[in-house]
C-alpha positions in Angstrom: -64.8 -7.6 17.4 -68.2 -9.1 17.6 -71.2 -9.2 19.7 -72.6 -12.4 21.2 -75.1 -12.7 18.3 -72.2 -12.2 15.5 -73.0 -8.6 14.7 -69.7 -6.4 14.3 -68.9 -4.0 16.8 -66.4 -1.2 16.8 -64.0 -0.5 19.5 -65.1 3.0 20.9 -64.9 6.3 19.3 -61.6 5.5 17.2 -62.0 8.0 14.0 -58.6 7.5 12.7 -56.0 4.7 12.4 -52.9 4.3 10.7 -49.9 1.8 10.6 -46.3 2.6 10.3 -44.4 1.0 7.5 -42.4 -1.6 9.4 -45.8 -2.9 10.8 -44.6 -2.5 14.3 -46.8 0.4 15.4 -50.6 1.1 15.1 -51.5 4.8 15.6 -55.1 5.8 16.7 -57.3 8.7 18.3 -60.7 9.9 18.3 -61.8 12.8 16.6 -60.5 15.0 19.9 -57.4 13.3 20.5 -54.7 12.5 22.1 -52.9 10.1 19.6 -52.2 6.6 20.9 -49.5 4.1 20.1 -50.1 0.4 20.4 -47.3 -2.3 19.1 -49.1 -4.5 16.6 -47.9 -7.4 18.5 -50.4 -6.7 21.2 -53.2 -7.1 19.0 -52.1 -10.1 16.8 -50.8 -12.2 19.4 -53.7 -14.4 20.8 -52.0 -14.9 23.9 -51.9 -11.5 24.8 -54.9 -10.7 27.2 -57.1 -7.6 27.2 -55.4 -6.2 30.3 -52.0 -6.5 28.5 -53.6 -4.5 25.6 -54.6 -1.9 27.7 -51.4 -1.6 29.4 -49.9 -1.4 26.2 -51.4 1.7 25.0 -49.0 4.8 25.0 -50.5 8.1 24.9 -48.1 9.4 22.0 -49.0 12.8 21.6 -51.4 15.3 22.7 -53.2 16.4 19.3 -55.8 19.1 18.1 -59.4 18.0 16.9 -58.6 16.2 13.6 -60.2 16.0 10.4 -58.0 13.3 9.0 -54.8 11.4 9.6 -52.4 9.8 7.2 -48.8 8.4 7.2 -46.1 8.5 4.6 -43.3 5.9 3.7 -41.0 7.4 6.3 -43.4 7.3 8.7 -44.2 11.0 9.1 -47.4 11.5 10.4 -49.7 14.0 8.8 -52.8 15.3 10.1 -55.4 18.4 10.1 -56.2 20.7 12.8 -60.0 21.2 12.4 -60.2 23.9 15.2 -57.4 26.2 13.8 -57.2 25.3 10.2 -53.9 23.7 10.1 -52.0 21.2 8.1 -49.4 19.6 10.7 -46.4 16.9 10.3 -45.1 14.9 13.1 -41.7 12.7 12.8 -40.4 10.1 15.3 -39.4 13.0 17.3 -43.2 14.2 18.1 -42.3 18.0 17.5 -45.1 19.3 15.2 -44.5 21.3 12.0 -47.0 23.3 11.0 -46.9 23.2 6.9 -49.8 25.2 6.0 -52.4 27.4 7.5 -55.9 27.8 5.7 -59.4 28.7 7.1 -60.9 26.1 4.6 -59.1 23.3 6.2 -61.2 23.7 9.2 -64.1 21.9 7.0 -61.5 18.9 6.6 -63.5 15.3 6.6 -60.5 13.1 5.5 -56.8 13.1 4.1 -54.8 10.8 1.9 -51.4 10.9 0.8 -51.2 10.9 -3.2 -48.3 9.0 -5.0 -45.5 10.9 -6.1 -45.3 11.2 -10.0 -42.8 12.2 -12.6 -44.3 15.6 -12.7 -45.0 16.2 -8.8 -43.6 15.8 -5.5 -45.4 14.1 -2.6 -49.1 15.6 -2.3 -51.8 15.2 0.2 -55.9 15.1 -1.1 -57.9 16.7 1.4 -61.9 16.2 1.6 -63.6 19.2 2.5 -67.1 19.7 3.3 -68.9 23.1 3.1 -72.2 24.9 2.7 -72.9 25.4 -0.9 -73.1 28.9 -1.7 -76.8 30.1 -1.5 -77.8 26.9 -0.4 -78.4 24.9 3.1 -77.2 21.6 1.5 -73.5 20.5 2.0 -71.0 20.3 -0.7 -67.9 18.0 -0.8 -64.8 18.8 -2.8 -61.1 17.8 -3.0 -58.2 20.0 -2.7 -54.7 18.9 -3.7 -51.8 20.4 -1.5 -48.1 20.1 -2.3 -45.9 18.8 0.3 -42.3 19.9 1.0 
C-alpha cells in the first residue's frame, strides 16, 4: 500500500504475519492480539473491494501479548506469550498447548522455526533482548529450543 506521493505505508499495527502452507490463509496480529485469519484470495483478487476484505477478516483466536509467531509445515502455529514466558502451539483445532515455561521468554523479540537435520528434531530459534549484566544497555542473544 502506498500514499498519494508513492511512499510505502503499512497496514496499521500488524506486527506478526504468517501464511499457511496451502497459501489459502493469512494469519496476522498486533503485538497484543487477537489473532486474525483472512483468506489470501481476498487480498490477491483485484475485484475484491476493501469492504469485502474487512468483512472477510475472522477473529481466529484470542491470544496473549506476543514476542513472536511462526508456522510449521503442518500448519501448527507457534507463539511466545511475553506476559507469562510461555512457548505455545496451536493446531487447526485452536486449542493451545503450552510447550515450555521460562521467565526469560518474557524478553522475546521474535522467533523462527529452524529446519530439521539428521541430528536434530524440529527446533525454534528465539531472539531475546535483555539488559546486559551491570549495564543499562540491551543485549541480544539467540536461544535454540527443541520441539516435541
